[in-house]
C-alpha positions, 0 to 999 in steps of 0.5 A, a space after each residue: 848438111 846441105 840438102 833439102 831434108 830427103 835422100 833419094 831411095 838409092 842413097 837412103 838404102 846405102 845410108 841404112 847399110 852404113 848405119 847398120 854397120 855401127 861405130 866401126 863404119 862400113 866398107 864398100 863390100 860390106 855395104 854391097 852385102 847389106 843392100 837388098 837391090 844389087 849394085 855394081 861397085 862403080 855405081 856404089 862408089 858414085 853414090 858414096 861420093 854423092 853422099 860425101 858431097 851432101 855432107 852426110 857421109 865421111 870416108 876414112 882411108 885405112 890402108 887400101 880400104 875406104 871405111 865410111 862413117 855417117 855424119 848424121 845419125 839415123 835418129 836425126 835423119 828419121 826426125 827430119 824426114 818424118 817432119 818433112 813427110 808429115 808437112 808435105 803430104 799431110 799439111 802437118 797433121 798427124 791425125 790426117 797421117 794416122 787416118 791415111 794409114 788406118 783407112 789404107 789398112 796399114 794399121 792393125 788394132 795392135 798398132 792403134 793400141 801401141 800408138 794410144 799407149 805411146 801418146 798416154 806415156 807422152 802425156 804423163 811425161 808432160 
């Protein structure tokens, strides 16, 4: 996959719709329905072509319809993007990232408890 680890927001929105479609893939009309922001069909096709060129999306012709399939899983993208954000914005420090969320009011006490429980589970698993 030839890219720097990050998709622009508009392309990411399209990939989210494709991932949401599941194993059967997504058609252009299905992708348009899954987008929060409206796009013209021609703009969507430009984005789809770019995603193909980047190696994150494949297109298969089914009769007169194109069906799109991800070439990278959502989980793999999340891992890569998470690491990129952590490294670029927080110098690789998970503590600084959590502090920024907490200080910004984005973490509730329930979120903090959930994170503590998750970290405890990771410790027990080794």
